[in-house]
Biotite code that builds the C-alpha atoms (Angstrom):
import biotite.structure as struc

atoms = struc.array([
    struc.Atom([76.240, 146.574, 80.687], chain_id="A", res_id=1, res_name="UNK", atom_name="CA", element="C"),
    struc.Atom([75.857, 149.372, 78.459], chain_id="A", res_id=2, res_name="UNK", atom_name="CA", element="C"),
    struc.Atom([78.497, 151.132, 80.513], chain_id="A", res_id=3, res_name="UNK", atom_name="CA", element="C"),
    struc.Atom([80.947, 148.196, 80.250], chain_id="A", res_id=4, res_name="UNK", atom_name="CA", element="C"),
    struc.Atom([80.801, 147.768, 76.595], chain_id="A", res_id=5, res_name="UNK", atom_name="CA", element="C"),
    struc.Atom([81.227, 151.335, 76.168], chain_id="A", res_id=6, res_name="UNK", atom_name="CA", element="C"),
    struc.Atom([84.718, 151.101, 77.852], chain_id="A", res_id=7, res_name="UNK", atom_name="CA", element="C"),
    struc.Atom([85.754, 148.246, 76.623], chain_id="A", res_id=8, res_name="UNK", atom_name="CA", element="C"),
    struc.Atom([85.267, 150.009, 73.166], chain_id="A", res_id=9, res_name="UNK", atom_name="CA", element="C"),
    struc.Atom([86.984, 153.256, 74.128], chain_id="A", res_id=10, res_name="UNK", atom_name="CA", element="C"),
    struc.Atom([89.595, 151.144, 75.164], chain_id="A", res_id=11, res_name="UNK", atom_name="CA", element="C"),
    struc.Atom([89.975, 148.981, 72.095], chain_id="A", res_id=12, res_name="UNK", atom_name="CA", element="C"),
    struc.Atom([92.249, 150.860, 70.302], chain_id="A", res_id=13, res_name="UNK", atom_name="CA", element="C"),
    struc.Atom([94.857, 150.943, 73.007], chain_id="A", res_id=14, res_name="UNK", atom_name="CA", element="C"),
    struc.Atom([95.602, 146.784, 73.072], chain_id="A", res_id=15, res_name="UNK", atom_name="CA", element="C"),
    struc.Atom([98.007, 147.421, 70.632], chain_id="A", res_id=16, res_name="UNK", atom_name="CA", element="C"),
    struc.Atom([99.960, 150.609, 71.842], chain_id="A", res_id=17, res_name="UNK", atom_name="CA", element="C"),
    struc.Atom([101.649, 149.679, 75.187], chain_id="A", res_id=18, res_name="UNK", atom_name="CA", element="C"),
    struc.Atom([102.374, 145.893, 74.059], chain_id="A", res_id=19, res_name="UNK", atom_name="CA", element="C"),
    struc.Atom([105.091, 145.352, 71.554], chain_id="A", res_id=20, res_name="UNK", atom_name="CA", element="C"),
    struc.Atom([104.957, 142.587, 69.227], chain_id="A", res_id=21, res_name="UNK", atom_name="CA", element="C"),
    struc.Atom([107.234, 139.742, 70.171], chain_id="A", res_id=22, res_name="UNK", atom_name="CA", element="C"),
    struc.Atom([107.314, 136.168, 69.401], chain_id="A", res_id=23, res_name="UNK", atom_name="CA", element="C"),
    struc.Atom([108.922, 133.801, 71.961], chain_id="A", res_id=24, res_name="UNK", atom_name="CA", element="C"),
    struc.Atom([111.834, 131.189, 70.551], chain_id="A", res_id=25, res_name="UNK", atom_name="CA", element="C"),
    struc.Atom([114.854, 129.560, 71.685], chain_id="A", res_id=26, res_name="UNK", atom_name="CA", element="C"),
    struc.Atom([117.946, 130.085, 70.088], chain_id="A", res_id=27, res_name="UNK", atom_name="CA", element="C"),
    struc.Atom([118.912, 127.713, 67.831], chain_id="A", res_id=28, res_name="UNK", atom_name="CA", element="C"),
    struc.Atom([121.726, 126.406, 69.990], chain_id="A", res_id=29, res_name="UNK", atom_name="CA", element="C"),
    struc.Atom([119.627, 124.989, 72.341], chain_id="A", res_id=30, res_name="UNK", atom_name="CA", element="C"),
    struc.Atom([116.613, 124.098, 69.664], chain_id="A", res_id=31, res_name="UNK", atom_name="CA", element="C"),
    struc.Atom([118.381, 120.670, 68.745], chain_id="A", res_id=32, res_name="UNK", atom_name="CA", element="C"),
    struc.Atom([119.374, 119.171, 72.236], chain_id="A", res_id=33, res_name="UNK", atom_name="CA", element="C"),
    struc.Atom([116.172, 119.844, 73.532], chain_id="A", res_id=34, res_name="UNK", atom_name="CA", element="C"),
    struc.Atom([114.302, 118.144, 70.941], chain_id="A", res_id=35, res_name="UNK", atom_name="CA", element="C"),
    struc.Atom([116.492, 114.929, 71.211], chain_id="A", res_id=36, res_name="UNK", atom_name="CA", element="C"),
    struc.Atom([115.799, 114.390, 74.882], chain_id="A", res_id=37, res_name="UNK", atom_name="CA", element="C"),
    struc.Atom([112.157, 114.783, 74.011], chain_id="A", res_id=38, res_name="UNK", atom_name="CA", element="C"),
    struc.Atom([112.465, 112.691, 71.253], chain_id="A", res_id=39, res_name="UNK", atom_name="CA", element="C"),
    struc.Atom([114.512, 109.687, 73.600], chain_id="A", res_id=40, res_name="UNK", atom_name="CA", element="C"),
    struc.Atom([112.569, 110.545, 76.967], chain_id="A", res_id=41, res_name="UNK", atom_name="CA", element="C"),
    struc.Atom([109.098, 109.687, 74.622], chain_id="A", res_id=42, res_name="UNK", atom_name="CA", element="C"),
    struc.Atom([110.990, 106.442, 72.769], chain_id="A", res_id=43, res_name="UNK", atom_name="CA", element="C"),
    struc.Atom([112.028, 104.791, 75.853], chain_id="A", res_id=44, res_name="UNK", atom_name="CA", element="C"),
    struc.Atom([108.986, 105.697, 77.812], chain_id="A", res_id=45, res_name="UNK", atom_name="CA", element="C"),
    struc.Atom([106.779, 103.875, 74.877], chain_id="A", res_id=46, res_name="UNK", atom_name="CA", element="C"),
    struc.Atom([109.433, 100.880, 75.221], chain_id="A", res_id=47, res_name="UNK", atom_name="CA", element="C"),
    struc.Atom([108.912, 100.502, 78.882], chain_id="A", res_id=48, res_name="UNK", atom_name="CA", element="C"),
    struc.Atom([104.889, 100.635, 78.223], chain_id="A", res_id=49, res_name="UNK", atom_name="CA", element="C"),
    struc.Atom([105.000, 98.069, 75.665], chain_id="A", res_id=50, res_name="UNK", atom_name="CA", element="C"),
    struc.Atom([107.573, 95.751, 77.738], chain_id="A", res_id=51, res_name="UNK", atom_name="CA", element="C"),
    struc.Atom([105.061, 96.146, 80.702], chain_id="A", res_id=52, res_name="UNK", atom_name="CA", element="C"),
    struc.Atom([101.901, 95.003, 78.238], chain_id="A", res_id=53, res_name="UNK", atom_name="CA", element="C"),
    struc.Atom([104.274, 92.115, 77.513], chain_id="A", res_id=54, res_name="UNK", atom_name="CA", element="C"),
    struc.Atom([104.906, 91.170, 80.616], chain_id="A", res_id=55, res_name="UNK", atom_name="CA", element="C"),
    struc.Atom([101.182, 91.363, 81.867], chain_id="A", res_id=56, res_name="UNK", atom_name="CA", element="C"),
    struc.Atom([100.405, 89.256, 78.742], chain_id="A", res_id=57, res_name="UNK", atom_name="CA", element="C"),
    struc.Atom([102.463, 86.850, 80.318], chain_id="A", res_id=58, res_name="UNK", atom_name="CA", element="C"),
    struc.Atom([101.193, 86.908, 83.805], chain_id="A", res_id=59, res_name="UNK", atom_name="CA", element="C"),
    struc.Atom([98.161, 86.170, 82.116], chain_id="A", res_id=60, res_name="UNK", atom_name="CA", element="C"),
    struc.Atom([98.943, 83.431, 80.027], chain_id="A", res_id=61, res_name="UNK", atom_name="CA", element="C"),
    struc.Atom([100.811, 81.663, 83.318], chain_id="A", res_id=62, res_name="UNK", atom_name="CA", element="C"),
    struc.Atom([97.834, 82.474, 85.576], chain_id="A", res_id=63, res_name="UNK", atom_name="CA", element="C"),
    struc.Atom([95.206, 81.019, 83.655], chain_id="A", res_id=64, res_name="UNK", atom_name="CA", element="C"),
    struc.Atom([97.028, 77.875, 82.380], chain_id="A", res_id=65, res_name="UNK", atom_name="CA", element="C"),
    struc.Atom([97.916, 76.919, 86.399], chain_id="A", res_id=66, res_name="UNK", atom_name="CA", element="C"),
    struc.Atom([94.410, 78.631, 87.292], chain_id="A", res_id=67, res_name="UNK", atom_name="CA", element="C"),
    struc.Atom([95.863, 81.002, 89.419], chain_id="A", res_id=68, res_name="UNK", atom_name="CA", element="C"),
    struc.Atom([93.332, 83.906, 89.136], chain_id="A", res_id=69, res_name="UNK", atom_name="CA", element="C"),
    struc.Atom([95.156, 86.155, 91.333], chain_id="A", res_id=70, res_name="UNK", atom_name="CA", element="C"),
    struc.Atom([97.981, 86.383, 88.826], chain_id="A", res_id=71, res_name="UNK", atom_name="CA", element="C"),
    struc.Atom([95.758, 86.484, 85.983], chain_id="A", res_id=72, res_name="UNK", atom_name="CA", element="C"),
    struc.Atom([93.947, 89.308, 87.184], chain_id="A", res_id=73, res_name="UNK", atom_name="CA", element="C"),
    struc.Atom([97.100, 91.373, 88.143], chain_id="A", res_id=74, res_name="UNK", atom_name="CA", element="C"),
    struc.Atom([98.396, 90.478, 84.421], chain_id="A", res_id=75, res_name="UNK", atom_name="CA", element="C"),
    struc.Atom([95.318, 92.113, 83.247], chain_id="A", res_id=76, res_name="UNK", atom_name="CA", element="C"),
    struc.Atom([95.592, 95.181, 85.371], chain_id="A", res_id=77, res_name="UNK", atom_name="CA", element="C"),
    struc.Atom([99.537, 95.538, 84.119], chain_id="A", res_id=78, res_name="UNK", atom_name="CA", element="C"),
    struc.Atom([97.684, 95.440, 80.200], chain_id="A", res_id=79, res_name="UNK", atom_name="CA", element="C"),
    struc.Atom([95.278, 98.082, 81.445], chain_id="A", res_id=80, res_name="UNK", atom_name="CA", element="C"),
    struc.Atom([98.240, 100.485, 83.456], chain_id="A", res_id=81, res_name="UNK", atom_name="CA", element="C"),
    struc.Atom([100.401, 99.698, 80.331], chain_id="A", res_id=82, res_name="UNK", atom_name="CA", element="C"),
    struc.Atom([97.818, 100.845, 77.498], chain_id="A", res_id=83, res_name="UNK", atom_name="CA", element="C"),
    struc.Atom([97.165, 104.371, 79.776], chain_id="A", res_id=84, res_name="UNK", atom_name="CA", element="C"),
    struc.Atom([101.012, 104.659, 80.626], chain_id="A", res_id=85, res_name="UNK", atom_name="CA", element="C"),
    struc.Atom([101.443, 104.636, 76.067], chain_id="A", res_id=86, res_name="UNK", atom_name="CA", element="C"),
    struc.Atom([98.600, 106.657, 75.790], chain_id="A", res_id=87, res_name="UNK", atom_name="CA", element="C"),
    struc.Atom([99.549, 109.507, 78.510], chain_id="A", res_id=88, res_name="UNK", atom_name="CA", element="C"),
    struc.Atom([103.307, 108.958, 77.207], chain_id="A", res_id=89, res_name="UNK", atom_name="CA", element="C"),
    struc.Atom([102.175, 109.538, 73.774], chain_id="A", res_id=90, res_name="UNK", atom_name="CA", element="C"),
    struc.Atom([99.590, 112.675, 74.109], chain_id="A", res_id=91, res_name="UNK", atom_name="CA", element="C"),
    struc.Atom([102.332, 114.290, 76.690], chain_id="A", res_id=92, res_name="UNK", atom_name="CA", element="C"),
    struc.Atom([104.934, 113.830, 73.947], chain_id="A", res_id=93, res_name="UNK", atom_name="CA", element="C"),
    struc.Atom([103.054, 115.536, 71.392], chain_id="A", res_id=94, res_name="UNK", atom_name="CA", element="C"),
    struc.Atom([101.593, 118.710, 73.202], chain_id="A", res_id=95, res_name="UNK", atom_name="CA", element="C"),
    struc.Atom([105.260, 119.147, 74.317], chain_id="A", res_id=96, res_name="UNK", atom_name="CA", element="C"),
    struc.Atom([106.393, 119.204, 70.977], chain_id="A", res_id=97, res_name="UNK", atom_name="CA", element="C"),
    struc.Atom([103.301, 120.924, 69.107], chain_id="A", res_id=98, res_name="UNK", atom_name="CA", element="C"),
    struc.Atom([103.481, 123.913, 71.808], chain_id="A", res_id=99, res_name="UNK", atom_name="CA", element="C"),
    struc.Atom([107.720, 123.856, 71.351], chain_id="A", res_id=100, res_name="UNK", atom_name="CA", element="C"),
    struc.Atom([107.283, 123.797, 67.662], chain_id="A", res_id=101, res_name="UNK", atom_name="CA", element="C"),
    struc.Atom([104.589, 126.930, 67.756], chain_id="A", res_id=102, res_name="UNK", atom_name="CA", element="C"),
    struc.Atom([107.081, 128.987, 69.251], chain_id="A", res_id=103, res_name="UNK", atom_name="CA", element="C"),
    struc.Atom([109.852, 128.710, 66.393], chain_id="A", res_id=104, res_name="UNK", atom_name="CA", element="C"),
    struc.Atom([109.838, 131.311, 63.125], chain_id="A", res_id=105, res_name="UNK", atom_name="CA", element="C"),
])
């Protein structure tokens, strides 16, 4: 183990030498359209999730009032998947925008 530590200590000063300092960034001409596309995609996806949740609640209401347990159960599943979808879209959009802005200056 000590040989490994000695080797790593000897190679530590070389870490800054061969690799140039580089910060990745998108060109300014591309930056705004990509942000617009990401924002629209997230907005449309979240709108779809809200619409799916509303349809699910409607199925629960109709299924409960007409004593159709299967219809109410499908509505409850729709509500659950709409929430999961909205959470996934929100998290994914936030992560993409966070990583995207990290590359900026």
